[in-house]
C-alpha positions as a Python dict, from the first residue, in 0.01 Angstrom:
ca = {
    (1, 'M'): (0, 0, 0),
    (2, 'F'): (-32, -102, 373),
    (3, 'V'): (90, -435, 501),
    (4, 'V'): (-76, -562, 795),
    (5, 'V'): (106, -839, 1009),
    (6, 'I'): (-146, -1055, 1188),
    (7, 'P'): (42, -1259, 1488),
    (8, 'E'): (30, -1636, 1522),
    (9, 'M'): (-293, -1733, 1737),
    (10, 'S'): (-203, -1892, 2043),
    (11, 'E'): (-282, -2243, 2147),
    (12, 'E'): (-578, -2124, 2375),
    (13, 'R'): (-712, -1922, 2091),
    (14, 'R'): (-699, -2214, 1848),
    (15, 'V'): (-899, -2430, 2082),
    (16, 'D'): (-1166, -2172, 2119),
    (17, 'V'): (-1193, -2120, 1739),
    (18, 'T'): (-1211, -2523, 1701),
    (19, 'K'): (-1506, -2495, 1989),
    (20, 'L'): (-1679, -2255, 1746),
    (21, 'A'): (-1628, -2448, 1431),
    (22, 'R'): (-1771, -2755, 1654),
    (23, 'K'): (-2072, -2580, 1739),
    (24, 'V'): (-2144, -2401, 1394),
    (25, 'A'): (-2096, -2794, 1236),
    (26, 'E'): (-2364, -2892, 1502),
    (27, 'E'): (-2601, -2608, 1418),
    (28, 'G'): (-2561, -2738, 1025),
    (29, 'R'): (-2633, -3115, 1156),
    (30, 'V'): (-2951, -2980, 1325),
    (31, 'A'): (-3053, -2801, 1030),
    (32, 'I'): (-3010, -3104, 833),
    (33, 'R'): (-3218, -3305, 1068),
    (34, 'H'): (-3471, -3080, 1047),
    (35, 'T'): (-3493, -3051, 698),
    (36, 'R'): (-3537, -3427, 679),
    (37, 'R'): (-3817, -3410, 929),
    (38, 'E'): (-4022, -3163, 730),
    (39, 'A'): (-3954, -3368, 404),
    (40, 'I'): (-4072, -3700, 536),
    (41, 'D'): (-4386, -3515, 704),
    (42, 'L'): (-4439, -3361, 359),
    (43, 'L'): (-4400, -3669, 199),
    (44, 'K'): (-4643, -3860, 454),
    (45, 'K'): (-4892, -3582, 389),
    (46, 'S'): (-4860, -3569, 21),
    (47, 'G'): (-4900, -3975, 4),
    (48, 'K'): (-5210, -3988, 170),
    (49, 'E'): (-5347, -3706, -20),
    (50, 'S'): (-5257, -3879, -344),
    (51, 'G'): (-5316, -4240, -239),
    (52, 'L'): (-4929, -4295, -274),
    (53, 'P'): (-4880, -4681, -169),
    (54, 'E'): (-4725, -4705, 170),
    (55, 'D'): (-4402, -4896, 24),
    (56, 'E'): (-4347, -4569, -210),
    (57, 'V'): (-4382, -4357, 120),
    (58, 'S'): (-4126, -4590, 291),
    (59, 'K'): (-3888, -4594, 13),
    (60, 'G'): (-3894, -4210, 0),
    (61, 'E'): (-3822, -4183, 360),
    (62, 'K'): (-3544, -4406, 277),
    (63, 'E'): (-3376, -4195, 15),
    (64, 'I'): (-3454, -3899, 227),
    (65, 'Q'): (-3260, -4060, 524),
    (66, 'K'): (-2955, -4187, 281),
    (67, 'L'): (-2928, -3806, 172),
    (68, 'T'): (-2932, -3685, 539),
    (69, 'D'): (-2642, -3946, 626),
    (70, 'L'): (-2459, -3808, 330),
    (71, 'Y'): (-2481, -3429, 412),
    (72, 'I'): (-2427, -3527, 779),
    (73, 'K'): (-2107, -3700, 655),
    (74, 'K'): (-1978, -3406, 466),
    (75, 'V'): (-2041, -3192, 761),
    (76, 'D'): (-1825, -3377, 963),
    (77, 'E'): (-1561, -3435, 721),
    (78, 'L'): (-1511, -3069, 663),
    (79, 'L'): (-1521, -3002, 1044),
    (80, 'A'): (-1232, -3226, 1078),
    (81, 'A'): (-1044, -3062, 804),
    (82, 'K'): (-1118, -2734, 944),
    (83, 'E'): (-987, -2879, 1299),
    (84, 'K'): (-697, -3005, 1157),
    (85, 'E'): (-601, -2667, 963),
    (86, 'I'): (-692, -2467, 1291),
    (87, 'M'): (-455, -2629, 1492),
    (88, 'T'): (-180, -2695, 1256),
    (89, 'I'): (75, -2427, 1361),
}
């Protein structure tokens, strides 16, 4: 059996890892917003094709926006927790 000893991260390395976590979180937010844009475009297109009333399309857009806000909030919460974990010595 091997035992590997990993030294503690320096403060500088912790800051670098935190920056990397922020970058990954921002990429997640961008992906969520991109998915929102695709979903709204699809909703509008299918709404026109099927003759869906404008108020139904509007309700769908609002629901998509609520889901987008929810998942971006989750990304932000996870980022905050991970930053705290990284910076804890």
